[in-house]
C-alpha positions as CSV (number, residue, x, y, z in Angstrom):
1,X,-23.4,2.7,265.8
2,X,-25.0,1.0,262.7
3,X,-26.6,3.1,260.1
4,X,-30.0,2.5,258.7
5,X,-28.5,1.0,255.6
6,X,-26.4,-1.4,257.6
7,X,-29.4,-2.5,259.7
8,X,-31.3,-3.1,256.5
9,X,-28.5,-5.3,255.1
10,X,-28.4,-7.2,258.4
11,X,-32.2,-7.9,258.1
12,X,-31.8,-9.2,254.6
13,X,-29.0,-11.5,255.6
14,X,-31.1,-12.8,258.5
15,X,-34.0,-13.4,256.1
16,X,-31.8,-15.3,253.6
17,X,-30.4,-17.4,256.5
18,X,-34.0,-18.2,257.6
19,X,-35.0,-19.2,254.0
20,X,-31.9,-21.4,253.6
21,X,-32.6,-23.1,256.9
22,X,-36.2,-23.8,255.8
23,X,-34.9,-25.2,252.5
24,X,-32.5,-27.5,254.4
25,X,-35.2,-28.7,256.7
26,X,-37.5,-29.3,253.7
27,X,-34.9,-31.4,251.9
28,X,-34.2,-33.4,255.1
29,X,-37.9,-34.1,255.5
30,X,-38.2,-35.1,251.8
31,X,-35.2,-37.4,252.1
32,X,-36.8,-39.0,255.2
33,X,-40.1,-39.6,253.4
34,X,-38.4,-41.1,250.3
35,X,-36.4,-43.4,252.6
36,X,-39.6,-44.5,254.4
37,X,-41.2,-45.2,251.0
38,X,-38.3,-47.3,249.9
39,X,-38.4,-49.3,253.1
40,X,-42.2,-49.8,252.7
41,X,-41.8,-50.9,249.1
42,X,-39.0,-53.3,250.0
43,X,-41.1,-54.8,252.8
44,X,-44.0,-55.2,250.4
45,X,-41.8,-57.1,248.0
46,X,-40.5,-59.3,250.8
47,X,-44.1,-59.9,252.0
48,X,-45.2,-60.8,248.5
49,X,-42.4,-63.3,248.1
50,X,-43.2,-64.8,251.4
51,X,-46.9,-65.1,250.4
52,X,-46.0,-66.9,247.2
53,X,-43.6,-69.3,248.9
54,X,-46.3,-70.0,251.6
55,X,-48.8,-70.6,248.8
56,X,-46.6,-73.1,247.1
57,X,-45.8,-74.8,250.4
58,X,-49.5,-75.0,251.2
59,X,-50.2,-76.6,247.8
60,X,-47.5,-79.2,248.4
61,X,-48.7,-79.8,252.0
62,X,-52.3,-80.2,250.8
63,X,-51.3,-82.6,248.1
64,X,-49.3,-84.7,250.7
65,X,-52.4,-84.8,252.9
66,X,-54.6,-85.8,250.0
67,X,-52.1,-88.6,249.0
68,X,-52.1,-89.9,252.6
69,X,-55.9,-90.0,252.6
70,X,-56.1,-91.8,249.2
71,X,-53.4,-94.2,250.3
72,X,-55.2,-95.0,253.6
73,X,-58.5,-95.3,251.8
74,X,-56.9,-97.7,249.3
75,X,-55.5,-99.8,252.1
76,X,-58.8,-100.0,253.9
77,X,-60.5,-101.1,250.6
78,X,-58.0,-103.8,250.0
79,X,-58.4,-105.0,253.6
80,X,-62.2,-105.1,253.3
81,X,-62.1,-106.8,249.9
82,X,-59.6,-109.5,251.0
83,X,-62.1,-111.4,253.1
84,X,-59.6,-112.1,255.8
85,X,-61.2,-112.5,259.3
86,X,-59.8,-113.3,262.7
87,X,-61.0,-116.7,263.9
88,X,-61.9,-117.3,267.5
89,X,-59.0,-118.7,269.5
90,X,-60.9,-122.0,270.1
91,X,-61.4,-122.6,266.4
92,X,-59.7,-125.9,265.5
93,X,-56.3,-125.5,263.7
94,X,-57.5,-127.8,260.9
95,X,-60.4,-125.5,260.0
96,X,-58.0,-122.5,259.9
97,X,-55.7,-124.3,257.4
98,X,-58.6,-125.3,255.2
99,X,-59.9,-121.7,255.1
100,X,-56.5,-120.4,254.1
101,X,-56.3,-122.9,251.2
102,X,-59.7,-121.9,250.0
103,X,-58.7,-118.2,250.2
104,X,-55.5,-118.9,248.2
105,X,-57.3,-120.9,245.5
106,X,-60.3,-118.6,245.1
107,X,-58.5,-116.0,242.9
108,X,-57.4,-118.7,240.4
109,X,-61.0,-119.6,239.6
110,X,-62.1,-116.0,239.0
111,X,-58.9,-114.1,238.0
112,X,-60.2,-112.7,234.7
113,X,-63.9,-113.3,234.9
114,X,-64.4,-110.3,237.3
115,X,-62.6,-107.8,235.0
116,X,-65.3,-105.9,233.2
117,X,-63.6,-102.4,233.0
118,X,-62.5,-101.5,229.5
119,X,-59.0,-100.0,228.9
120,X,-58.4,-96.3,228.3
121,X,-56.6,-95.7,224.9
122,X,-54.8,-92.6,223.8
123,X,-53.5,-91.4,220.4
124,X,-50.2,-89.8,219.6
125,X,-49.5,-87.3,218.4
126,X,-52.7,-85.7,219.9
127,X,-55.4,-84.1,217.8
128,X,-54.7,-80.7,216.4
129,X,-53.2,-78.8,213.5
130,X,-50.0,-80.0,211.9
131,X,-47.9,-78.7,209.0
132,X,-46.3,-82.0,207.9
133,X,-47.3,-85.7,207.8
134,X,-47.5,-87.4,211.2
135,X,-47.1,-91.1,212.3
136,X,-50.2,-91.9,214.3
137,X,-50.1,-94.6,217.0
138,X,-52.6,-95.8,219.7
139,X,-51.4,-96.5,223.2
140,X,-53.0,-98.6,226.0
141,X,-51.8,-98.5,229.6
142,X,-52.6,-102.2,230.2
143,X,-50.4,-105.3,229.4
144,X,-51.5,-107.5,226.5
145,X,-53.7,-104.8,225.2
146,X,-54.7,-104.7,221.5
147,X,-55.3,-101.4,219.7
148,X,-57.2,-100.4,216.5
149,X,-57.2,-97.3,214.4
150,X,-59.4,-96.1,211.5
151,X,-59.3,-93.0,209.4
152,X,-62.6,-91.3,208.4
153,X,-64.9,-93.8,210.2
154,X,-64.7,-96.8,212.4
155,X,-65.7,-99.4,209.7
156,X,-62.2,-100.1,208.3
157,X,-60.1,-100.5,211.4
158,X,-56.4,-101.4,211.2
159,X,-55.1,-103.8,213.8
160,X,-52.1,-102.6,215.8
161,X,-53.2,-99.0,216.0
162,X,-50.7,-97.4,213.6
163,X,-50.9,-95.2,210.5
164,X,-47.7,-93.8,209.0
165,X,-47.4,-90.5,207.2
166,X,-50.9,-89.5,207.9
167,X,-51.6,-86.2,206.0
168,X,-55.4,-85.8,205.7
169,X,-57.7,-83.3,207.4
170,X,-60.5,-85.2,209.1
171,X,-61.4,-87.5,211.9
172,X,-59.4,-90.6,213.1
173,X,-61.1,-93.2,215.3
174,X,-59.3,-95.5,217.8
175,X,-60.0,-98.0,220.5
176,X,-58.3,-100.6,222.7
177,X,-59.2,-104.2,223.7
178,X,-57.7,-105.7,226.9
179,X,-56.7,-109.3,227.7
180,X,-60.2,-109.9,229.2
181,X,-61.7,-108.9,225.8
182,X,-63.1,-105.7,227.2
183,X,-63.3,-103.1,224.4
184,X,-63.3,-99.4,224.9
185,X,-65.7,-97.2,222.9
186,X,-64.5,-95.8,219.7
187,X,-62.9,-92.4,220.4
188,X,-62.4,-89.6,217.9
189,X,-59.4,-87.4,217.2
190,X,-59.7,-84.5,214.7
191,X,-56.6,-83.5,212.7
192,X,-56.2,-80.4,210.6
193,X,-53.3,-80.8,208.1
194,X,-52.2,-77.3,207.1
195,X,-50.2,-76.7,203.9
196,X,-48.2,-73.6,205.0
197,X,-46.7,-72.2,208.1
198,X,-46.1,-68.4,207.9
199,X,-44.2,-68.3,211.2
200,X,-40.5,-69.1,211.9
201,X,-39.1,-72.5,212.9
202,X,-40.8,-74.0,216.0
203,X,-43.4,-71.2,215.9
204,X,-47.0,-71.5,214.8
205,X,-49.8,-69.0,213.9
206,X,-52.6,-68.4,216.4
207,X,-55.7,-66.2,215.8
208,X,-56.0,-63.5,218.5
209,X,-58.8,-60.9,218.4
210,X,-58.9,-60.6,214.6
211,X,-55.1,-60.8,214.0
212,X,-52.6,-63.6,213.7
213,X,-49.8,-64.0,216.2
214,X,-46.8,-66.4,215.9
215,X,-46.4,-68.2,219.2
216,X,-43.3,-70.3,220.0
217,X,-44.0,-74.1,220.3
218,X,-41.7,-74.5,223.3
219,X,-40.8,-72.5,226.4
220,X,-37.6,-70.3,225.8
221,X,-35.1,-71.2,224.3
222,X,-37.9,-72.8,222.1
223,X,-36.0,-76.0,221.4
224,X,-37.4,-79.5,221.8
225,X,-35.6,-81.5,224.5
226,X,-34.0,-78.6,226.2
227,X,-34.8,-77.4,229.7
228,X,-36.8,-74.1,229.9
229,X,-34.9,-71.0,230.9
230,X,-36.0,-70.4,234.5
231,X,-34.6,-68.2,237.3
232,X,-35.3,-65.2,235.0
233,X,-37.0,-61.9,235.8
234,X,-39.9,-60.6,233.7
235,X,-37.6,-57.7,232.6
236,X,-34.9,-60.2,231.5
237,X,-37.4,-62.4,229.8
238,X,-38.6,-59.4,227.7
239,X,-35.1,-58.5,226.7
240,X,-34.3,-62.2,225.7
241,X,-37.4,-62.3,223.5
242,X,-36.3,-59.0,221.9
243,X,-32.8,-60.4,221.3
244,X,-34.3,-63.0,219.0
245,X,-36.6,-60.6,217.1
246,X,-39.7,-61.4,219.2
247,X,-41.5,-60.2,222.3
248,X,-43.0,-61.6,225.5
249,X,-46.5,-62.9,224.9
250,X,-49.5,-61.1,226.4
251,X,-52.0,-63.0,228.5
252,X,-54.6,-62.9,225.6
253,X,-52.1,-64.3,223.2
254,X,-50.9,-67.0,225.6
255,X,-54.4,-68.1,226.5
256,X,-55.5,-68.2,222.8
257,X,-52.6,-70.5,222.0
258,X,-53.4,-72.7,225.0
259,X,-57.2,-73.0,224.6
260,X,-57.1,-74.0,220.9
261,X,-60.0,-73.9,218.5
262,X,-62.4,-75.4,221.0
263,X,-61.6,-72.9,223.8
264,X,-60.8,-75.7,226.2
265,X,-59.8,-75.3,229.9
266,X,-56.6,-77.4,229.4
267,X,-54.5,-77.9,226.2
268,X,-55.9,-81.4,225.9
269,X,-59.5,-80.8,226.9
270,X,-61.9,-79.5,229.6
271,X,-61.1,-82.2,232.3
272,X,-57.9,-82.2,234.3
273,X,-55.7,-85.3,233.7
274,X,-52.6,-85.6,235.8
275,X,-50.9,-87.9,233.3
276,X,-51.1,-85.6,230.3
277,X,-48.7,-82.8,231.4
278,X,-46.0,-82.2,234.0
279,X,-48.3,-80.9,236.7
280,X,-48.2,-83.6,239.4
281,X,-44.4,-84.0,240.0
282,X,-44.3,-83.3,243.8
283,X,-40.8,-84.4,244.3
284,X,-39.3,-82.5,241.4
285,X,-36.8,-79.7,242.0
286,X,-36.6,-78.3,238.5
287,X,-38.6,-78.3,235.3
288,X,-38.4,-81.1,232.7
289,X,-37.2,-80.9,229.2
290,X,-39.5,-79.1,226.7
291,X,-41.8,-81.4,224.8
292,X,-41.0,-84.6,226.8
293,X,-44.8,-84.9,227.6
294,X,-46.1,-85.8,224.1
295,X,-49.8,-85.5,225.2
296,X,-49.2,-82.0,226.5
297,X,-49.7,-80.2,223.2
298,X,-52.3,-77.6,222.4
299,X,-54.4,-77.7,219.2
300,X,-52.3,-75.0,217.6
301,X,-49.0,-76.8,218.3
302,X,-47.7,-75.4,221.6
303,X,-46.2,-77.8,224.2
304,X,-46.1,-77.5,228.0
305,X,-48.6,-74.7,228.3
306,X,-50.0,-76.7,231.3
307,X,-47.4,-77.3,234.0
308,X,-43.6,-77.5,233.8
309,X,-43.0,-73.8,234.6
310,X,-45.2,-70.8,235.1
311,X,-44.6,-68.4,232.2
312,X,-44.1,-64.6,232.4
313,X,-46.5,-62.5,230.3
314,X,-46.3,-58.9,229.3
315,X,-49.7,-58.2,230.9
316,X,-49.7,-56.2,234.2
317,X,-51.8,-57.6,237.1
318,X,-54.6,-55.6,238.7
319,X,-52.2,-54.9,241.6
320,X,-49.8,-52.2,240.6
321,X,-46.2,-53.3,239.9
322,X,-46.9,-57.0,239.3
323,X,-47.2,-59.0,236.1
324,X,-49.4,-62.0,235.4
325,X,-47.9,-65.5,235.0
326,X,-49.7,-68.3,233.2
327,X,-49.9,-72.1,232.9
328,X,-48.8,-73.4,236.3
329,X,-45.7,-75.3,237.3
330,X,-44.6,-79.0,237.7
331,X,-46.6,-79.3,241.0
332,X,-49.7,-77.1,240.6
333,X,-52.0,-79.9,239.4
334,X,-55.4,-78.6,238.2
335,X,-54.4,-75.0,238.7
336,X,-52.2,-75.6,235.6
337,X,-55.0,-74.4,233.3
338,X,-55.3,-72.2,230.2
339,X,-57.6,-69.8,232.1
340,X,-55.7,-69.3,235.4
341,X,-55.0,-65.6,236.0
342,X,-54.8,-65.3,239.8
343,X,-51.0,-65.6,240.0
344,X,-48.6,-62.7,239.5
345,X,-45.1,-61.7,240.6
346,X,-42.9,-58.6,240.8
347,X,-41.1,-58.2,237.4
348,X,-37.6,-58.0,239.0
349,X,-37.9,-61.3,240.9
350,X,-36.5,-64.7,239.7
351,X,-37.9,-68.1,240.6
352,X,-36.9,-71.7,239.8
353,X,-40.5,-72.4,238.8
354,X,-41.0,-69.5,236.4
355,X,-39.9,-69.3,232.7
356,X,-41.4,-67.7,229.6
357,X,-42.1,-68.2,225.9
358,X,-42.0,-65.6,223.0
359,X,-44.5,-64.3,220.5
360,X,-44.3,-62.2,217.3
């Protein structure tokens, strides 16, 4: 028969076993909850990736529909303008032949007299701040187009639209005259020729909220003519910037570099122009080389801030766990603005249409 002491020891052992059992059950429950959270988080990541892919697909599909509508509208306008009509079957064959001859000869008598639309000139390099002399040239998209350029005012125009080694802060005026003698209005481009660049090579100063930040001129690896570094996570982009003594740009720094001194919506102005930057390349599968779109330069000297690839920033999005991207990609059209902040991705994800640039 057990003594009172033995019974007491037995009760203590049972109590310890019960506590151990409770601890084991608690650990099992905690492990189950952690497992469920991980599954939920992974599902959210997959769902977000699907949403982003669906969004890009929807943008491409919408553009195809728009192109089809424009093409159909163009065809209908050509048909309505051609003046072709179906003659009754009983119409004499001779009359039909005479009508065709008249239709064929009509354009010859009015080929150039109906052209009253002036050409659209552009100047390269575009207006902005530069740190060494530039060779200015005026371009015109029409054949047999003459161009003119004048520094300071429009009174002393130079035929041919070229000024070499321009190194003066001020306004430059330019225009174009097509083969029908339609002249465009004089347009103005303002240049600020700075004497010193305090930043490293291919990097230029940008004022941001009372301080000066050096922003790379090109998307990483910050070299003209090279393809941007895409298929890189936000974490890896941050590390690559640190490896060259810099850091990933914040959204405020990025936008200040893109908007320029006039706070414009796009690097080149406030109105979207599909020819200025790589934003309307629907058939492209990868980004173009940095700086190959000469017009796509911000006032401070940054290229491809509109289009080519989205760029990671160091700024978290409102939704927890995501980071903002900026600038749009090669097929995002007017969404490729300096002010767009509605796109964000998980920092561990990699995409062919996302790259980055560095600041210091």
